[in-house]
LODREN-134089 format. One record per atom (N, C-alpha, C): residue in one letter; x, y, z. Coordinates in steps of 0.1 Angstrom, whole numbers, plus 5000, padded with zeros to 4 digits. Layout:
BEGIN
AXYZ...
! end
This chain:
BEGIN
M684549980818M683849880827M685249820825N684649670833N685749560836N685649490824G686949500814G687149440807G687249260811G687549260817G687749100821G686148960822A685749050830A684848950840A683149010826S682348890834S681448860828S680148880834F679349010832F678449030841F676749030836F676948960826F675548950820F675048820818P674448710826P674148590824P673148630814I672648500807I671948490800I670048560801W670348520812W668548560816W668848680819V670048800819V669848970818V669548990801I670348910796I670048930784I668848910773V668048820777V666848790774V666048900780T665748890792T664949010797T664849130794H666249170794H666749300786H665949280773F666249200764F665649220751F664149240752L663249140758L662149160762L661649310768N662349360779N661849460781N661849550768I662949580758I663049670751I661649640741F661949540735F660349500730F658849550734F658749510748F657649520758F657349690752L658149740758L658249910764L657249930752L658449910737L657650010726L656650000724L656149860725L654749840722L654049920733L654349920741L653250010754L653650150752A654750220748A654950320745A653850380731R654050310720R653250320707R651850320714S651450210718S649650180719S649350300729G650450320739G649950430752G649650570745I650550600730I650350720727I648850710723E648550660714E647150570704E646150600716V646250540730V645250620739V645450670744L646450790737L646550950747L645551030734A646150980725A645551060712A643751070712A642750980721A641650970726A641051110731H642251170741H641951290748H643051350755P643751430743P645651480743P645751560749K645051560763K644951650775K645151610789L645951660794L646651590812L646051720820Y644851670831Y645051730840Y645551690856W645651810868W645751770875W644451710887S643251750885S641651760886S640651660879D640451570890D639251490881D637751500874D638251680878D636551750872D637151740855C638451800851C638751780841C638351890834P638352050838P637952140836P638252200822P637852150810P637752250797P638152370798G639752350792G640652470793G641552480801R641652370808R642552400822R643252260822A643752250816A644952070810A646052160815W646952120819W648252190825W648852110809A648852020800A649452010794A648751950783R648351960768R647351980753R648551970745F648051820739F648951780726F647851830716S647351920716S646151970706S645752100699K645652160691K645352290690K643952320692K642852180693K641952240696K641252270708V640452370712V640252380721V638752440726Y637852390733Y636552390739Y636452430753T635252520753T634952590766T633452560769P633352530784P631952520790P630652630780D631252690780D630152820775D630752820758S630852750750S630652750736S629552740732R629552900719R628352830715R627952770706R627852630701R627352510693R628052420704L627052280706L627352180717L628752100708W629352040719W630151990718W630651820723T631251780718T631251620728T633151570731S633151510737S634651450738S635151390725H634251370714H634651280704H635151410696D635151500700D635251660685D636951660693E637351640709E638751650710E639551560705E639151430702E640151330698E640651380684E642251310686E643251350676E643551190666S644251250656S644151140642S646051140644W646651070649W648151040653W648750980640S650150960636S650550930625S651050760631P650450680624P650850540622P652650520627V653150650627V654650620628V654950690641L654250710650L653950780664L653050660676A652150610665A650850580671A650750420672L650150360673L649550190675L648150160676P647950200666P647950160652P647850280643G647350370656G647550530647G645950540641R645950680635R644750700625R643450720634R643350740645R642050750651R641650560654N642250500664N641950380668N642350380676L641450410686L641350400703L640950260704G640350180700G639750050703G640949960702L642149950694L643049880689L644149860700G644150050700G645150080710G645350030717R644050060726R644049980740R644049820737H643549770730H644049610727H645449570726W646349670723W647549630721W648449650732H647849810741H648249820753H647949700766F646949680767F646049560771F646849440769M647249370762M647649260754M649549290763T649749390758T651649350763T651849390775V650849480782V651149470798V651349340807Q650449280802Q650449160812Q652049050807F652749100791F653849000794F654949080800W655149250800W655949300804W655649300817V654649310826V654549250841V655449150845L654849030838L655548860835L657248860836T657448970828T658748980823T659649040835G658549160840G659649200849G659649130866A658449060867A658148980881A659848880877V659548810864V660548740863V662348780868Y662548920863Y663548980861Y664049020878V663249030885V663249060903V663448980905A662948820905A662848740912A664448670904L664648700894L666148610895L666848720895V667148830899V668048940906V668048940920F667048940925F666848840942F667848710944A667848590936A667848490939A669148440932T669648530923T670948480917T671948590926G671448700932G672548790942G672348930929Y672548890918Y672549040911Y672049140916W671149170920W670649240934W671949380935R672749270939R674349390944R674849490936Y674949450918Y675149510909Y674049670909L672249660915L671049740906L671349820921V670849750933V670849830951V671949900953P671650000955P672850100967P672950030981T674150000981T674350010997T675450061005S675150210996S675750311008S675450400998W675550531009W675050651006W676150730997S677250710995S678250730987S678350730975L677250650968L676950590959L676350760951F675750820963F675350970954F675351060954P677351080959P677951180959P678651150940D678651000944D679850920933D679250960918S677550970922S676650910907S676851100901V677351200910V677151310906V678251390902R679651330909R680951350901R681051220881A679951120885A679951050874A679551120864V678451190866V677951250855V678651370851G679351470863G680251540857G681551470849T682251380851T683251330840T682451290823Y681351300825Y680751240810Y680451360804L680151480815L679951610807L681051700802Q682451610809Q683951690802Q684251600792F683351500787F683551410778F684551290778K684651290790K685751150794K684851050798I684950890800I684850800805I685050780819T684050750823T684250730839T684150570843D685150530851D685550360855D683850320861P683750210861P682850130870P683150100883L682250080887L682750010905L683349940905P684249920918P685149800917P684049670917G684849570906G684349410910G682549490904E682549600902E680649580893E681049600878P679549590875P679749620856P679649760856F678749830865F678550000861F678950100868N679150200865N679550330874N678750350884A678950450894A678050470902A676350510894A676650620883A676050700876A674850600870Q675050510864Q674750390861Q673450350870K674750280879K673650220891K672450310898L672850360904L671850470906L670250430895S670850490886S669850500874S669150390866Y669750230869Y669150110868Y667850120879F668250110890F668050130910F666950160904V666650310901V664950380899V664250300890V665250280877V664250230865V663250100873V664050030876V663649860879V662849910889F663449970901F662849940916F661550060918L661550190913L660950280910L660250330907L660450350889L659650360878L659050310871A659450130870A658650060862A657150030874P657450030888P656450010898P655650140897V655550260895V654950340894V654350340888Q654750300872Q653450270859Q652750190862I652750080868I652149990868I650950030880L651750040892L650650120905L649450240896T649850300890T649050440883T648150370871G648550260861G647450250855G646650160863A647050130868A645950030879A644850120888A645650280891A644650330895A643650410885M644050410871M642550470863M641950340853S641750190858S640450140860S639550160864P638550150864P637050210865P636550090877S636749980873S636349870880S637249900896V638549960894V639349940907V639250100912I639050140905I638250300912I637050300920A636150180915A635050190920A635250140929R635849980933R636049930945R636949950955F637950050954F638950060961F638750260960P638250300961P638550440959P639750560967R639750430980R641150490987R642250480979Y642150390973Y643750360966Y644150470954T642950510947T642750660933T643850740944R642950750956R643450890965R644750900966L645450770968L646550760972L647650890961F647050880947F647850960939F647051070936G646151140940G645251240944G644051210935G644051120931G642851060920G643551010907R641851010898R642450940884R643351030873Q642851150874Q643351240862Q644851260867K645451260883K646451300887K647351130879A646951060888A647750930881A647750910866R646950970861R647250980841R648551040839S648251180846S649051210847S650551210846L650251090858L652151090862L652550910852H651050850848H651550770839H652250820825F651850930822F652451010812F653751080816L654251090827L655351180830L656551000833G655650940835G656050790833G657150750819L656150780809L656450740798L657150840792V657450980793V658451050792V659551000799A659950980814A660650930818A661550800813F660750710810F661250540802F661650640790A661250680780A661750760766A663450830769G662850930781G664251030787G665450920788F665050800797F665950700801F666550670785T665550590778T666550540768T667150590758V667250700759V667850800749V669250870756V669250840770V670450860777V671550720778H670750620776H671350480782H672150450764T671050500751T671650490741T672550530740A672750670743A673850740739A675250720749M674950670760M676150610761M676850440758V676150390755V676150280746V677150330735L676750400727L677450460718L678950540724V678650600735V679950680737V681050580746H680550400753H681550330756H681950270744G681550240735G681650170723G680850070717L679950110706L678850010701L679149880699P680449820692P680749670690P681049630704R681749720713R681949640729R680749620737E679649690735E678749730745E677349640738F677149630732F676749550721F677149350723A678749350722A679049190726A678549150739A678449250748A678149210764A676749220764M676249310759M674849280758M673849170753V674549110741V674149010732V674748890734L676048900736L676948780742L677248740754G677048800762G677248830774G678748880781S679148930775S681048930780S681749010771Y682349080780Y683049220769Y684449170757Q684749060763Q685648960755Q685048900748A683448880741A683348820733A683148880718D683048780711D683148840698D682548950691R683149110690R682549220687R681949260676T682449130666T681349200655T680749120651L680549020663L679248910658L678348950667G678549030682G678049090687G676949190681L677949280675L677349400669L676449320653A676649250648A675649170638A674649150644I674349070655I673149030662I672449110666G673149260672G672149330681G672049440670L672249460656L671849540649L670749480641L670849340638L669749260632L668449230641G668949240653G667649250663G667049360662L667649490663L666949600664L666349600647F666849580637F666549570626F664849500623L664949390631L663849290631L662749360640L662849420649L662149490656L661549620649V662249700644V661449770633V660549700620V661249580621V660449510605V658849500618F659149460628F657749390632F657249510638H657349620643H656349740638H655749780630L656249760617L655549770605L654549710603A655049580603A653549450599A652549480608I652949510622I651849480628I650849640627T651549730628T650649840622T649649840611R650449800600R649649770585R648449700589F649249580594F648249530597F646849560603S647149610618S646149620623S644949730613L645849870608L644849950598L644349850587R644949770583R643949700570R643349580576H643749510588H642349460595H642149450605P641649550611P641349590622P640449480630R639149390624R638649310626R639049190633R640349140623R641149030632R642349050635T642749170642T643149220649T642749230665Q641349270664Q640549280675Q640249160681H640349010673H640048910678H641148870681L642248840671L642948780679L643648900692L643549000693L644749050707L643449000718G642148980711G640948980723G641248790730L641948700724L642048580728L643448610742M643648710742M644448750757M644148880763V643548970758V643049110764V641549050772D640448980763D639148960770D639848910779P639748770782P639948720798P640548800809F641648900807F642448970815F641449090819E640549130812E639349260815E638649170819R638349020821R636949010822R637148990842R638248940841R638448910856R638949030864I638949120859I638749240864I637549320864S636849320851S635049370852S634149290862R634449220863R633449100869R633749030884S634749090892S635549050902S635249160908L634949270907L635049390918L633749440919T633049480931T632049560930T632149730935S631449830929S631649940930S631449970946R632050070953R631650140965R632050240966Q631850310961Q632050470958Q630650550967R631450630973R630850720982R631150850978Y631050950971Y631551080970Y630651190976S631251290979S630651390989S629751480978H628751580980H628551690973H629251780966R630151830977R631151870973R632251820962D631951730960D633151640947D632351660932I631051660935I630151700922I630851810913S631451740897S632151860887S631251950889P631652060885P631052180878P630352170866Y631252130859Y631152110839Y631851910841H630351880835H630051730831H630051720812R631351650809R631551650790R630451560793V630351560778V628951470771V629951360762N629651270760N630251240746N629251130738G628951200726G628551180713G627251290717Y626551260701Y625551350701Y623951340704P622951420715P621651340711P621251290700P620351190698P619451150686P618451270684V618551320666V617951380665V616751320654G616351200656G615551150651G613651240652A612951210643A612051220649A611051180662D610851020663D610551010671D610851060686Y612251090690Y612751080696Y612251260701Q612951330688Q612251510688Q611051510694R610151460694R608651390694R608351390709L609451280713L609151250729L609651370735A610751410732A611351540742A610851660739A610051700729A609351840728A607951820742D607551710742D606651650753D607051650766D608651650769D609051640783D608651470788F608651410776F608951280777F607651210780R606851250779R605251210788R604951110782D604951070771D604750930761D605550870759Y606450830766Y608250820764Y607750630771R607850500768R607750390774R608950310767L609950240778L610650120781L610249980777S610649960766S610249800762S611349730771I611049610775I611849540782I610949410778S612149290769S611149190766S612549100760G612248970757G613248920752G613248770760L614248690764L614148610775L613548590786V612248660791V612048680802V610648610805E609648610819E609048520817E607948680819H607948790820H606948900822H607748990815P607449020802P607949120794P606549250795V607349340800V606949510805V607249590791T605949670794T606449830788T606249910799L606650040803L606950110812L607150240811S606150300818S606350430817S607650540827L607850660824L608550730833L607750680848D606650730853D605850710861D605550600865E606050490858E606050360864E607450260871L608150360862L609750340864L610250370877H609450540877H609550580892H608950490905R607950420902R607150350913R607450200917L608750170907L609650080912L610450060926G610350210925G611450300936G612950360930T613550450931T614650490931T616050450946Q616750510937Q618150510947Q619250640943S620050700945S620450800948S622250820949Q622850810941Q624950750946Q625350910936I626650900942I627151010938I628350950935T628950960922T629750840914T630850910902K631850890902K632650870893K632550830880H632350950871H632250830854H633550850848N633750750844N635250730836N634450720821C635350820814C635150780799C636050720794I636150620782I637350540776I638250610769Q638150760767Q639150860759Q640150900772G639150870785G640450930797G639851040806W638751100806W638051160811W637551130818T637451210830T636751190843T635651310848A634551240856A633951350860A633051260869V632551360881V631951290893V630151380887A629551310893A627751400897A627151260901Q625751310906Q624751230914Q623851190903W623451060907W622851010896W621450940904T620450960902T619050930909T618350790896G618150700898G617450590894G617150480895V616350460890V615650280894V616550140888P616950090906P618049980903P617549850897L618449900889L618449750876L617749610885A618449630893A618249470902A616349470906R615649550902R613849540905R613649530893V614349570883V613949550873V614049400863V615249340870V615449210863V613949100875E614049130889E613249080894E611849080887L611649230888L609849250878L610049180864V611349120856V610249050844V611148930847K612248890855K612548760855K613148680843P613848680840P614848680829P614648480831L614248410818L614948300821L616348230823P616248090824P617648060830P618748080815T618548080801T618648080791T619448190790A618948280794A619148430793A620548470802K621748530794K622948570798K623048700797H622948800788H623148920788H621648980785A621949120788A621049230785A621249310771V620849360764V620949460755V620349530762F620849710756F620049780760F620849850747Y619049950737Y619450000723Y618450130730A619650230721A619150360724A618050380709F617650510715F617250640705F618450670690D619750640695D620250730692D620450640675D620450720664D621250630650D622150700647K623450650645K624750750643K624950720628A624050700620A623650730606A623250900606E622750940617E621651090621E622751180625T624151160632T624851230643T626251200640E626651120633E628351100632E628351060621G627451030613G627851020596G628650820596S627950780605S628350620605S627250560604H626250420609H625050400602H625250280615G624050240620G623650150632G622850200639V621950170650V621050240661V622150200674Y622150280684Y623450270692Y622850180704Y623450030709Y623349970716Y624449930720E624649880733E624949730740E624749630753S626349530751S624849490761S625749440768V625449380782V626049340796V625549180796P626749160807P626149020812P625349060826L624648940829L623348980835L623948990854H624948990853H625248960868H625949130870L626249170859L626449370862L624849410869L624049350862L622649440864L621849460882T622749300892T622449330902T623149360912E624749470907E625549530914E624649630925P625049660933P624549730944P623949900936Q624949960931Q624850060922Q624850070904A624049960903A623449970887A622350010883I621950120879I621050170879I620450210864L619250250864L618650300852L618350500852A619050550856A619350660860A618250760849L617050860861L616250900851L616951100860A617551120868A617851250873A619451270873M619751340871M621451390875M621251500882N621951560895N622451600900N620951690905N620451620913N618751670919N617951760908A618051710896A617251800881A616851600872P615851660863P615551550855P616551510844L617251450841L618151400840L617951520820P619251550820P619151640805P619651570797I619151620780I619351550774I620351470767E621451630771E622851570766E623251420772H622751420783H623451340793H622151190790G621451190786G620951080780G619451060786A618451140786A617051170787A616651100779P615251010786P615051040794P615650940804A616550870805A616850730810A617850680805R619250640809R620450620805R620850510818V622150400813V622150300825V623850360833R623550360845R625050340850R624950260859L626550160854L627150090860L628650130862E628250110878E629950250880E631050130879T631149990873T632749950876T633249960857Q632050020852Q632549990837Q632650190826L633450170823L633550240811L632450330805G632550430802G631250520801G630850450789F630950400778F629950370764F629850280769K629950190775K629150080785K627450130791M627450240797M627050310800M625650410791I624850300785I624050370774I623250470778K623250570767K621950660770K620850690760W620150740765W618650770752W618250630753V617850590767V617450400764V615750440760R615950320749R614450240745R614050170742A614650070747A614049930753A615349830755V615349760763V615949620769V615849510764E616749390759E616549280757E617149200760F616649120768F617548960777F617448880764V618948830762V619048750752V620348610755A620548530749A621448410755A622748430750D623348500741D624148540727D624348670721Y624848780724Y624648900720Y625448900706R626448760702R626648770690R625848750676Q624148780684Q623048720669Q622948880670I623648990676I622949090678I624149240667G623349320660G624549390653G625449340643M626649340649M627849250640M628349160648G627849100660G627749050667G628949050678Q629649170684Q630949170690Q630149230702G629049290709G628549320717G628149440719G628149530713G627849680710G628249740700W628049880702W627849960683W629449950682R630150020699R631450030700R632349920694E632249810699E632749740700E632549660680D631749660673D631449640660D631849730653H632249900656H632549990648H633750070647Q634150060662Q635650110666Q636450000673F635849870675F636549770678F637049790693Y636249800697Y636349790715Y636649670719A637049680727A636549530740A635449540742N634849420744N633349410749N633049430768E634449390769E634249400785E635049550787A634249620799A634749760800A634849770815G636149720821G636149740834G637849830838M638449800824M640049870823M639850000820
! end
C-alpha cells in the first residue's frame, strides 16, 4: 500500500466502525431469528423434509404418526452465537429491526459521501483490466507474497473489486431480500417478491448474504494481519499509514474489546430483563413496524395451482372440555360473542355468520418463524362484522379471544388472545375464515373460525376464535402488551414485518 498517502478521511473511519458495530448486531440477531425455523427452502410451500439446508437434527414429515407444529422445529441456540439466544425469537427480531434502520442509514450516508467527495474512484471499477489484475493479486497472496496497490490508490485490484461487490452489490441485496420477507410488502407488492422467486428464495438468499459477509470479514481480517496489524490499524483508526502505529493499535484493540464487552452486556441484559428490553427496543422498532404494517393493503391473487400441498400449523388445538364438546358436534352450538365498545353487541352462530355473506381468497400465510404456505380461505369480511356491531368512537382496537388455553397445550399459562387496530378489520382481505381449500376449516387450522389479516404475520391471525371485544386500549388486557405472544414471548405488537 502507499506509504505516504492518506486515503482514509474521518468519515470513512467512522462509517467503517459503525458498519462493523451494526453488522455484528444484525448477524447475531439474525441467527436468533433463524433458530425459530432453522431450515431453508427454495419453494414457498416449505415441504417438510425438503429443505436445502437444515441446522437441526429434528425431522418432521407430513405423515408423522403424532401431530406436530412448527414450534416443535424451533431450536434454542447459545447466547454466544445468537442474540439473545435461548429461544427468544421476539427479542431477536427487536434487535434485528432496531439495528437495520441504523445500518441502512449508515450505508446511505457512506454512499452519499463516497460520490460527493470523489472517493468512488477507489471503489468503483473503471477498467475491465481490474478483473484479470484481481486474479493476479489473489495468486500473489496464495504465494505468500504482498501485492502492490493500484497506482495512486489505497487498494490493490482484488481489494478494490471485493469492496465494490460488498458495498454496491451485497449490501443492497441484503436490504432488498429483507424487504421481500415482510408480509405487508408481500401482500401489497406480490410481483416484487417474485423478483427473487418467492419469499423462501429471498430468505435463502438473505442467509447466503450473511454467509458472504462472514466470509468477507474473515478474509478482510486475514489481510489486515498479513499487511501488518499496527500499520493497518494506524490507517483505519487514525487515517494514515504514517500515524503513530502504537497508538493506532491500542485504540483499535480497545475498540474491539469494548465491542465484545457491549455484546456481553446486551446479551445478559436481554436474558435477565426481557420485558425492559422489549420496551426499550420497541421505542425504535414499533414506529418502524407501524409504518410498514398500517400503510399497505393486501393485493394478493394467487391461483389454485399455487395452493401448497402441505400447510404447517403453529400451536396445538385446544383440549378444554368446552371446545371438545363443540367439536364433537361439528360446532352446531358454537356462538361467537362480539361485545365491548359497540352500539349493538351480538352473539352469532355459524349459520348467522354465513348469512352475513362470505368471500374467498387465495393468499400466502407468513409465519413469524419464517415458513410460508398458500391456501384458499373463505369467510365473512370483517368489515361486515364492524358494520353490524357499529363500534363506538372510543373503540380503537379489536381483541380476539381463543378457546386455546396455553396451560393445557404448551405448559405455559393464559388464554390466547391478540389485539389489532380497527383499521385492519376494514381491509379488503380481512376475513373471519370459516373454510379452507373449499372444505370446512380443519381443527388444526382454527375451526370453527379464525382470523385472516393478510398483511400480518401468522400469530396475529388467531385460531379457534370464541369472542371479540372492542376496546379503547389493549393495555388493560392480559399483561398489557397487546397479545399472548407479546405478553409471554416479547413479540412486537405490530406484525407487518
